N, C-alpha and C positions, 0 to 999 in steps of 0.2 A: 520589176523585182527589186526590193531593197538590197543594198550591199550588206555582206556579212558584217556583224558587229565586231567579231574577233578574228584574228589571224593566229592559228595555233602553230607553235614551233617548239622544238626541243631546246632546252637551255644549255648553258656551258656546264661541263662536268664538274668544274670547280665550284659551281654555285649549288649548294646542297640545301634544298628546302624540305621541310617535313610538315605534314598535316596532323601529326600526333605528338606534339611537343610534350604533352603531359606524361608520356611514358618515362620521361626522365625522373619524375617524382615516383612513379611506380617502381622503377628499377632501384631508386634510392632506398625505398622501404624494403624491397625484396633482398637487397644486398646486405641488410643488417641481420638477416636470418641465416642459420647454418644449413639451410635447405640444400644448397648446391654441394657442399662438402659431404653431407650424409648420403645424398643420392649417388655421387660419384664413387663412393666406396661400396655401394650395394651391388650384389651379384645378380645380373640379369642374364639368364641362359640365352645363348645366341648372340649376345652383345657383351662378351667378356672384355674385349679390347676394342671398343668402338672408336671410329675416327671422329665422331661428334659425341661429346660427353653427355652423360645422362642429365647433368645440370642444364646444358644448353638446350636439350630437347624439352625438358619440363618448363624452363623459364620462357622459351620461345612460345610455347603454347599459352602460358600465363599472359604473355604480351598480346596474344590474339584475344583471349577472353576479356582482358582489360579494355578492349575496344568494342566489346559486344559481338565478337565473332567466334564461332565454335567449330566451323568446318575446317578439316585438315588442309584442304586445298587453298584456304585463304593465306597460308604461310608463303605461298609462291610469290605473292606481291611484295614480300619483304626480303627475299633472298639477296637482292642487290641494294638494299636500303642501308646505307652506313649508319644512319641515326638509330634505326631499330636495334641493330647489334650493339652499338655503343651505349645506348640508354639502358639496356638490360644486361650489359656486361657479358655479351656472348662472344666466344671465340669464333663460332661458326653458327650460321642460321641453317637449321635442317631443312631438307626438302619435304614435301608432303608425304611421299612414301616412307621416308625415314621416321617422320613424326608418328605416323599411324603404326608402323611396325614396332617402334620402340615402346610405345604405350601398351600395345598388345603383348609384347614380350614381358614387360614389367608386371602386368596384371596377371600373366599366366605363369609366373615364376613359382617355384615350390613354396616359398614364403610369400604368398600373395599379399600379405598385409604389410610388407616391408615399406614400399613406397607410400601406401596409405598412412601408415603410422608416422613416417617422416614428415609428410605434409601436415598431418594433424598436429604434430609437435610444433611445427612452424606456425600454424594458426594460433596455438596457445601462446607461444612466445610473442607473436605480433600483438595479440590482445593484451597481454600483460604489460607490454611496453607502452602502448599508445592509446588505450581507451580510457575514457572517464564516463562512468555511468551515474547519472543523477538518480537518486533513489526516489521511489514513490512512497507517500506517507498514507498509512491506513491506521486510523485512530492515533495513537501516540507513537507508533513504531514506523521505522523506515525499512523498505525492502527493495531488492533488485529482482525484477521478474525474470524467470526462465520459462519461455513459452515453447511448447512442443506440439507439433501437429503433423499430419500427413497431408500432402498435396499431390494429386495425380498429375502425371505428365502424359499428355495425349501423344502417343506414337502410333496412331492407327494407320492402317494400310502399309505396315512394314512387317518384316519377318525377323526383327531383332530378338536376340535371346532374352527371355524373361518378360517379354511383352504379353500381357493377358488382360482380361476384362477387369476394369477398375469399378469402384462403387459409384463413379460418376456416369457409368454406362458407356465409356469409350475404351478402346484398347490402348494400353500404355504401361507405364510404371507407376508405382505408388511410394515414392521416397518419403522418408520422415525427416523433419528438420527441427532444429533447436536454435533459439535465438536468445541472446543475453541482453538485458536492459531494454528500456522502452525506446532507445536509439536504434535497436535492431541490428546488433552485431551477430554474425553467423557463428554459432557455437559448434554445431555439428550437422552433418547431413549423411544419411545412409540410404542407398538405393535399394528398393524392394520390388519384387514382382508385383504386377498390377493386381493380381487376385489375392494377395496377402492381406489378412485382416489387420486393421490398424493397431490392435492390441498385441498381436503376436510379435515378440521381441522387444516391445516397448519398455517393460520393467528393466531389462538389462541396459537398454539405450538410456533410460532415465538415470540409472545409477552412474553410468560413465559420464554423462553430461554434468551431473551435479558434482562429481569428484573433480572434473576439470574446471567447472565454474568456481568452486571453492579455491582451487589453486590460482586461478586468474584474479579473483577478488576475495582474498582471504578474510577481509574484515567485514564483508557484506553479509546481510541476512537474506537468503534466497527465498523466493516465492515461486513455486511451481504452479503453472496454470495449464490445465488440460481440458479438452472438450469431452462430451458425453461418450464418444467412441472409446475413450480410455477410462471409463468409470469402472475401476477394478480395485479391490482391496489390496492387491499386490503393489499397485502404484502408490497407494497411501503408505504402505509399510516401507517401500523403498525411500520415499521422501523423508519419512521419520528417521530411518536408519542413517541418512545423510544429513540430518539436522537441518532440514529445509522445511519451511511452511508450505502449505498447498491450498489451492482453490480449484476444485475439480467439478465440472458440471455433471450432475447425476443424470443417469438414464432412468426415466420414470418407469419403464417397462410396464408392469401390470398395475401400477399405482393409479388410483382414481383421482382425477382433478377435483371431483366433488368432495372427496375425503380431505384433500388439502385445503379446499375452501372452508370446510367445516372447522378444521384445525385452526386456520388463520383467523376465523371469526371468533373462536373460543379464546385465542391468545391475544386478540386485538387490544385488550386492556391490560395485558400482563407484559410478557417480554416483547411482543410485537407492536407494530404501529399500523395505523390505517389512515390513508390519505384519500381525499376526494378532489382530484384535479378538475373535474367538471361533473355536471349532472349525469347520473347514470354510469359513472365509472369510479370504482374503488380499488385502491392498490394496498394490499396487505404485505407487510414485511416482518419477518420474525425469525426465531431460532427454535430448533428442536433437536432431537438426538435420534440417530438410527444406527443399526448394525450393518456394516457393509456386506458381511457374509456370516454364516453360522459359525459360532465359536470366536468371532472377532469382537474386540472391545467396541462399545458404542462410540461413534464419532459425531462431532457437531455438524449440523446441517443448517445453513441459512437459506431462506426461501423468499420468493416474491410471487404472490398470487394476485392476478388482475381479474376483477369481475366487471363485466359490462352488461348493463340492462338496457342501455340506450346507446346507439351508435353515435359516432362523431357528427353524422349528418342529421341526427335527431330522430331516427327510426327506433321505436320502442320494440324490444325483442321479447317474444313470447317465452323463449328459453334463454336464460342468461349465458353469455360467452365467458368461459373461464380459461385463463392462460396460467400455467404453472412453470416456474423455473426454480430448481433447487440445486444446491452446491455443497459438496463436502468441503470442509475447511478446518484448518488448525488455528485460524486467526481468532483472537479473543475480542476484537472490536465489535460493536453493535452491527446488526445486519445492514442497516442503512449506510454504514460506513464501508462495509465489505462489498456489497452488491455492485456498486458502480465500477469496480475495478475488473470485473470479468469481461464486459464488452470490450475493454482495451485489448484483451487477448485477440480479438478479431483483426487487429492491426497486422497480424501475421500474414493475412491475405495479401497485403501490399508487399511484404518481404518475399513471399512466394512469387509474386508477379515480377519482382526484380530479377529473380533467377530465370524465370521463364521467358520474359520479354526483353529486359534490359541487357542480360547476358546471352539471350537467344539460346537458352539451353533446354527448352521444353522438348524439342526433338533432338535427343542426344545423338552424337555423330557416329558412334561405332555400332556394329552389329553384335558385339560381344558384351555380355553383362558385366564381367569383371573390368573391362576397359572403361565402360560408362561409369562404373563406381569410382574408378580412379579419376576420371574427368570431373565427377561431381565433387570429389575432394579438392581438386585444383580450383574448381569454381568457388568453393567455400573460402579458400585463401584469397582469391581475387576479390570476392564479395567484400571481405573485410578491408582489403587494401583501398578499394574505392570508397567504402563507408568512412574509413579513417580520414582519407583525403577530403571528403565532403564535410565531415564534422570539423576538421581543422580549419576549413575555409569559411565556416559559418560567420565568424566574428571578424574576418579580415575586412578592414575599411575599404580596400580596393575592389571588393566584390560589387558589381553593379546591380545585383538583385536586392531590392529593398524590402520585400515581403518577409516578415519575421517568420522563422522556421526553426524547428527543433532538429531537423535532419533534411538532407537533400537526397532525392531519389538517385539511384546509380545512373539512370539514364541522363539526368541533369549533369552529374559529375562527368560522365563520358562526353556529353555534347559540349559542355563549356570548358572543361579543363583538359581532358585527355586528347581531344582533337583540336588543340590550340596550335595554330600555324606558327612556325619559327624557322629561322635560318641557322644552319650549323656552320660555324667558322672555326677553322684551325689556323692558328697564328702564334708564332713565338713559343712553340711547344705547349700551348694552352688550347683548350677547346671551349668555345663560347657558343651559347644559344641565344640568338637575338630575336626578339619578338617585336611586332609593330608597336610603336610608341603609344598609339591611340587604343591599343587593345588592353583593357583592364585585366583580362584573365591572364595575360602574360605576367603582370605584376604579382597576381595572386600565386601563380606557379613559382615565381622567383622567391616569394616569401615561404611557401611550403617546402621548397627544396632546401632552403637554409634551415628551416625548422627541423626537418628530418635528418639533415646532416649532423 
């Protein structure tokens, strides 16, 4: 039998090591927000004079989410961790029952929106202070995209409030998300029952998101992108009312692909264009006008029609294959300049995945719908904290990653920066955080901490 490679033993209590040194930067960003002060003055029935403040409860849970943990019981590992409390500015670290109970109490208060509104205001302030959105150029104009979509959360085999059948065929929730810029900042998130149709409540959500986006980036021209589940005249009207442009995929419903092919061929030498990337395949792009609903003014529609008479493998088709994609738009650029920007809307699936897997939030921790809504709001704040840290680190020369990127996944930020090992040292009334000299991520965190200070 080989001898054991390691001998495990407890260290000296004066030697304080941490495996999540990046929480120091998270705490630095959170401490610039008025979140704690506003939560502490809020009235929570059953917790009017709490031993542990509302701020400590909320920020402690944010500290868990920043490490990709959502379970209330995970807080027990940090009850006696001096760095966890110090990095987040906590007077007390709550127990698991306190954490669960306080979030339940806050979400069940008469003014259920109080904590949600406070967290949302903190999200807005954080974005106003720390984000930079590079615009996309369509034709001669520049836009900042606002992408909105629903993404089901699979919570099957649970009895949580609000869980029901989603359009993906599983039991769960169907939250709606809004993201700002192609960097993927979380603008808003709203929890919905799984059975709720994606369009129900979306016009109001769209208006709120655009109002907040204008306040965050007052000089930017916004471009709303929605998929065919939100093909509705009301969404178009809401976008126009908020002075935003739009690019919305149309639901063809009863429209015939053959009729669109006929239209495309007729306009092939007028407003439209026709390309032949290979033998047996023709792509038509062009513009026409349609009325979204009876009594509505006609809106511009850009379309792409693909006709295949021969497959890529060379098989000749007896009946041509026709694919049609059409979009409502307020953009004035030619169709060939507009159409490539809709597939970029699909990047949202990566952002949804960051909520579900990187923050581990697909299976929400509470059995109460209102509490899970509050947790989703807190996750929106943490999402942006981690995104801002990742974006700020992109151009740091100390970063050992050499692949060029426009953003880092939250999982990468958590793995490389938040879980950076360090030693906590108290000496001469000063607190120091010492990282290993050969660890380049420690230097990155040092630069980030100075930046956000």
